[in-house]
C-alpha positions as CSV (number, residue, x, y, z in Angstrom):
1,M,0.0,0.0,0.0
2,I,1.4,3.4,-1.0
3,L,0.7,6.1,1.6
4,E,-0.8,9.2,0.2
5,K,0.7,12.6,1.2
6,K,-2.3,14.4,2.7
7,P,-2.5,18.2,2.8
8,M,-2.4,19.7,6.3
9,S,-5.8,20.8,7.5
10,L,-6.5,23.5,10.1
11,Q,-7.1,20.7,12.6
12,S,-3.5,19.4,11.9
13,F,-2.1,22.9,12.7
14,S,-4.0,22.8,16.0
15,Y,-1.7,20.0,17.1
16,L,1.5,22.0,16.4
17,P,1.8,23.8,19.8
18,S,1.5,20.5,21.7
19,K,3.9,18.8,19.3
20,I,6.5,21.5,19.8
21,L,6.1,21.5,23.5
22,S,6.3,17.7,23.7
23,R,9.6,17.8,21.8
24,L,11.3,20.3,24.1
25,P,12.5,17.7,26.7
26,E,13.8,15.5,23.9
27,V,15.6,18.4,22.3
28,K,17.2,19.3,25.6
29,K,18.5,15.8,26.0
30,E,19.8,15.7,22.4
31,L,21.7,19.0,23.0
32,L,23.2,17.5,26.2
33,A,24.3,14.4,24.3
34,Y,25.9,16.6,21.6
35,L,27.8,18.7,24.1
36,M,29.0,15.6,25.9
37,R,30.3,14.2,22.6
38,I,32.0,17.3,21.2
39,L,33.6,18.0,24.6
40,S,34.8,14.4,24.9
41,I,33.4,14.2,28.4
42,D,30.9,11.5,27.9
43,G,33.3,8.7,28.9
44,W,34.4,10.7,32.0
45,L,30.8,11.4,33.2
46,M,29.5,7.9,32.6
47,Q,32.6,5.9,33.7
48,K,32.1,2.2,32.9
49,E,32.7,-0.6,35.3
50,D,35.5,-2.9,34.2
51,H,33.8,-5.2,31.8
52,D,36.7,-7.6,31.7
53,L,36.6,-7.9,35.5
54,H,32.8,-8.6,35.4
55,R,33.3,-11.1,32.6
56,N,35.5,-13.2,34.9
57,H,32.7,-13.3,37.4
58,L,29.9,-14.3,35.0
59,S,28.4,-17.5,36.2
60,S,28.3,-20.5,33.9
61,I,25.2,-20.5,31.7
62,D,23.0,-23.2,30.3
63,S,23.0,-24.0,26.6
64,S,19.6,-22.2,25.9
65,V,21.1,-18.9,27.1
66,S,24.4,-19.4,25.3
67,V,22.6,-20.1,22.0
68,I,20.9,-16.7,22.2
69,V,24.0,-14.8,23.3
70,K,26.1,-16.3,20.5
71,E,23.5,-15.3,17.9
72,L,23.3,-11.8,19.3
73,E,27.1,-11.4,19.2
74,E,27.2,-12.6,15.6
75,K,24.1,-10.9,14.2
76,G,22.7,-8.6,16.8
77,V,19.3,-10.2,16.7
78,Y,17.6,-13.5,17.7
79,V,14.0,-14.6,17.2
80,S,12.1,-16.9,19.5
81,S,8.5,-17.2,20.9
82,L,6.7,-17.2,24.2
83,A,5.9,-20.9,23.8
84,S,9.6,-21.8,23.1
85,L,10.9,-19.7,26.0
86,N,8.2,-21.0,28.4
87,L,9.1,-18.5,31.1
88,P,7.3,-17.9,34.4
89,R,4.5,-15.3,34.4
90,T,3.9,-15.8,30.6
91,T,0.2,-16.7,31.2
92,E,-0.2,-13.5,33.3
93,L,1.7,-11.5,30.6
94,I,-0.7,-12.6,27.9
95,L,-3.8,-12.0,30.0
96,Q,-2.8,-8.6,31.3
97,S,-1.6,-7.4,27.9
98,S,-5.0,-8.3,26.4
99,L,-6.7,-6.2,29.1
100,L,-4.3,-3.3,28.6
101,R,-4.8,-3.4,24.8
102,Q,-8.5,-3.2,25.3
103,E,-8.0,0.0,27.3
104,L,-5.9,1.5,24.6
105,D,-8.4,0.3,21.9
106,N,-11.2,2.1,23.8
107,S,-9.2,5.3,24.2
108,S,-10.3,8.0,21.8
109,L,-7.1,10.0,22.4
110,G,-3.6,9.7,21.1
111,N,-0.5,10.7,23.0
112,S,0.2,14.1,24.5
113,D,1.9,15.2,21.2
114,G,-1.3,14.5,19.3
115,N,0.0,11.3,17.7
116,Q,-3.0,8.9,17.4
117,Y,-1.1,6.3,15.4
118,S,1.3,5.0,18.0
119,V,-0.4,5.0,21.4
120,I,1.9,4.2,24.3
121,A,0.6,3.0,27.6
122,P,1.5,5.4,30.5
123,S,4.1,3.9,32.8
124,T,1.7,4.0,35.7
125,E,-0.4,1.3,33.9
126,F,2.3,-1.2,35.0
127,V,1.3,-0.7,38.6
128,K,-2.2,-2.0,37.6
129,Y,-0.8,-4.7,35.3
130,C,2.3,-5.5,37.3
131,D,3.0,-8.9,35.7
132,I,3.7,-7.2,32.4
133,Y,6.5,-5.4,34.1
134,R,7.7,-8.3,36.1
135,W,7.8,-10.7,33.1
136,G,10.8,-8.7,31.8
137,L,12.7,-9.5,35.0
138,N,12.7,-13.3,34.4
139,T,16.1,-14.5,35.5
140,F,16.5,-16.3,32.1
141,L,16.2,-12.9,30.3
142,L,18.5,-11.1,32.7
143,K,21.1,-13.9,32.2
144,V,20.9,-13.4,28.4
145,V,21.3,-9.7,28.8
146,E,24.2,-9.9,31.3
147,N,26.1,-12.4,29.2
148,Y,25.6,-10.3,26.0
149,L,26.5,-7.0,27.6
150,K,29.3,-8.6,29.8
151,S,28.0,-6.2,32.5
152,P,25.5,-6.1,35.4
153,V,22.1,-5.3,34.0
154,A,20.0,-2.2,34.3
155,Y,16.3,-2.8,33.7
156,G,14.6,0.0,31.7
157,F,10.9,0.6,31.6
158,P,8.8,-1.5,29.2
159,S,7.1,0.3,26.3
160,F,3.7,-1.1,25.5
161,R,2.5,0.2,22.2
162,L,-0.6,0.0,20.0
163,H,-0.1,1.1,16.4
164,R,-3.5,2.0,14.9
165,S,-3.5,1.5,11.1
166,K,-6.3,4.0,10.4
167,F,-4.2,6.8,11.7
168,V,-1.0,5.9,9.8
169,S,0.9,8.6,7.9
170,E,4.2,9.3,6.2
171,Q,5.5,10.6,9.5
172,D,5.5,7.2,11.1
173,G,8.1,4.4,11.0
174,Y,11.3,6.3,11.1
175,W,14.7,4.5,10.9
176,H,16.9,5.1,13.9
177,I,19.2,3.6,16.5
178,D,18.5,3.9,20.2
179,K,20.4,6.5,22.2
180,E,20.4,5.1,25.8
181,D,23.7,3.2,25.6
182,K,26.4,2.2,23.2
183,R,25.4,-1.4,23.6
184,M,22.0,-2.5,24.9
185,L,19.3,-5.1,24.3
186,K,15.6,-4.9,23.7
187,V,13.2,-7.8,23.9
188,A,10.0,-7.3,21.8
189,V,6.9,-9.4,22.1
190,Y,4.1,-9.4,19.5
191,F,0.5,-9.6,20.9
192,N,-1.1,-10.3,17.6
193,D,-0.1,-11.9,14.3
194,V,2.1,-9.4,12.4
195,T,2.1,-9.5,8.6
196,D,4.0,-7.4,6.2
197,D,1.3,-4.7,6.2
198,G,0.8,-5.0,9.9
199,G,3.8,-3.1,11.2
200,P,6.6,-5.7,11.5
201,F,9.8,-4.8,13.3
202,E,12.6,-4.2,10.7
203,I,16.4,-4.0,10.9
204,F,19.4,-3.5,8.6
205,E,21.8,-6.3,9.3
206,K,25.0,-5.6,11.2
207,Q,27.4,-4.6,8.5
208,S,24.8,-2.5,6.6
209,S,23.9,-0.7,9.8
210,S,27.5,0.3,10.3
211,I,27.6,1.7,6.8
212,I,24.4,3.6,7.3
213,L,25.6,5.1,10.7
214,N,28.8,6.3,9.0
215,I,26.8,8.0,6.3
216,L,24.6,9.7,8.9
217,K,27.6,11.0,10.8
218,K,28.8,12.8,7.7
219,H,25.4,14.2,6.8
220,Y,24.2,15.3,10.2
221,P,26.9,16.8,12.5
222,F,24.5,17.5,15.3
223,L,22.6,14.3,15.8
224,G,25.0,12.2,13.8
225,P,24.0,8.5,13.8
226,H,21.0,9.3,16.0
227,K,19.3,11.2,13.3
228,P,15.9,9.5,12.6
229,L,14.9,9.3,9.0
230,S,11.8,8.3,7.1
231,H,12.2,5.4,4.6
232,R,12.0,7.8,1.7
233,N,14.8,10.1,3.0
234,L,17.0,7.1,4.0
235,L,16.8,5.8,0.4
236,K,18.1,9.1,-0.8
237,L,21.3,8.6,1.2
238,I,22.2,5.0,1.1
239,P,23.3,2.6,-1.7
240,T,20.3,0.6,-2.9
241,S,22.4,-2.5,-2.5
242,L,21.9,-2.2,1.3
243,L,18.2,-3.0,0.9
244,D,19.2,-6.6,0.3
245,N,20.3,-6.6,4.0
246,L,17.0,-5.3,5.3
247,K,15.2,-7.9,7.4
248,S,11.5,-7.7,8.2
249,F,10.2,-9.8,11.2
250,T,6.7,-10.9,10.4
251,G,5.4,-13.4,12.9
252,L,2.6,-15.0,14.8
253,Q,1.2,-13.7,18.1
254,G,3.8,-14.5,20.8
255,T,6.8,-13.9,18.6
256,V,9.8,-12.7,20.7
257,I,12.7,-10.7,19.2
258,F,16.0,-10.1,21.0
259,V,17.8,-7.2,19.4
260,D,20.6,-4.7,20.0
261,T,18.9,-1.5,19.1
262,A,21.9,0.6,19.8
263,R,23.9,-1.1,17.0
264,L,21.3,-2.1,14.4
265,V,19.4,0.5,12.4
266,H,15.7,-0.4,12.9
267,R,12.1,0.7,12.8
268,G,8.6,-0.4,13.2
269,K,7.3,-0.6,9.6
270,P,4.1,1.5,9.4
271,S,0.9,-0.6,10.0
272,T,-1.2,0.1,7.0
273,Q,-3.9,-2.5,7.1
274,V,-3.9,-4.2,10.6
275,D,-3.3,-2.7,14.1
276,R,-0.1,-4.0,15.8
277,C,0.2,-4.4,19.5
278,A,3.6,-5.1,21.0
279,I,5.8,-4.5,24.0
280,F,9.5,-3.6,24.1
281,Y,11.6,-4.4,27.2
282,S,14.8,-2.4,27.5
283,Y,18.1,-3.4,29.2
284,Y,21.3,-1.4,29.5
285,T,24.6,-1.5,31.4
286,R,24.3,0.1,34.9
287,T,26.2,3.1,33.7
288,P,24.4,3.8,30.4
289,H,26.0,6.2,28.1
290,H,23.1,8.6,28.0
291,P,21.1,8.0,31.3
292,F,18.7,10.8,30.5
293,F,17.2,8.8,27.7
294,C,16.5,5.9,30.0
295,G,13.2,7.1,31.4
296,P,10.8,7.2,33.0
297,G,13.0,8.5,35.8
298,H,10.0,10.4,37.2
299,F,8.4,7.1,38.2
300,S,8.0,7.1,42.0
301,E,10.1,5.1,44.3
302,K,6.9,3.9,46.0
303,H,5.7,2.4,42.7
304,R,9.2,0.9,42.0
305,H,9.2,-0.9,45.4
306,Y,5.7,-2.2,44.8
307,L,6.6,-3.6,41.4
308,A,9.8,-5.1,42.9
309,D,8.0,-6.8,45.8
310,N,8.8,-10.5,46.2
311,L,11.5,-10.4,43.6
312,S,15.0,-11.9,44.3
313,D,17.9,-9.7,45.3
314,Y,19.4,-10.2,41.8
315,Q,16.2,-8.9,40.1
316,R,15.9,-6.0,42.5
317,E,19.4,-4.9,41.8
318,C,18.4,-4.7,38.1
319,V,15.4,-2.5,39.0
320,F,17.1,-0.1,41.4
321,W,20.3,0.4,39.4
322,R,19.8,4.2,39.5
323,N,20.5,4.2,43.2
324,E,24.1,3.1,42.6
325,L,25.0,6.0,40.2
326,N,27.3,8.7,41.4
327,P,25.9,12.2,42.1
328,I,26.8,13.6,38.6
329,Q,25.2,10.6,36.9
330,K,22.1,10.9,39.1
331,Y,21.8,14.5,38.1
332,L,21.9,13.6,34.4
333,L,18.8,11.4,35.0
334,T,16.8,14.5,35.8
335,F,17.2,16.0,32.3
């Protein structure tokens, strides 16, 4: 399906003030990231723990974890399913995700920026549907992340998204890499069957992503590799041969995708015919390169403690990683 470029109506202009205001916090963070980079102080502010030292303390892992880690190291992506993983809380995850989707389906509003296509559940919803949040803290998943990052794990907040096809436009489905860390992992779960016109997750394979990021660095000095681009604008910059290395992950309900979104150029292809419901769990090192992109830092400690109730010490350390940052790093979280 070819998306038509619709003229902007007066109603479209009414969204501009809210769009501009909603972008201000992000622009502030992008400016800070740029200053950290050009002043060469990013490594000093976010001093990394000794990964080699931690590597020596990694516990032995079972074969199912090592298979995923090996594939991630080679390709940056690994595809599985809820049924194959068979992790604790999966039944609760499916049930609560269905209920949360119904809430988003019944909502007549979009996000605060006026976007009605990609509706993101507020972080406070995870207090109500706590097993969605806790599923991402399965020890198996944390072991995969820890052995891939070679570092203690910081658990980010899940992003539960509903893409509503009737609101799709050319402004959706931008190619990008994630900014939180230089190396990170996301775990995506599809909650409905996803076909090619239903918004599949897409990536450029490892080598092609490196080429694209180098091109972006030359063309966009401010945002560099973090410049998001529409599919049309990306095609203007890159050799067409790179499209041979574009992978689209269609899949059945329950498909699970492990992917390093800080290294692979990726997007959610616009859903043009069928709505897509999915969740993205985020994991970083405990001193992420850009902690101010690791929100929602405003989530209350009371709610964090409630969500971490009855978890193991190992899991709780992954939840409360912010508490171990030094004062400068904690200040950066407030941006």
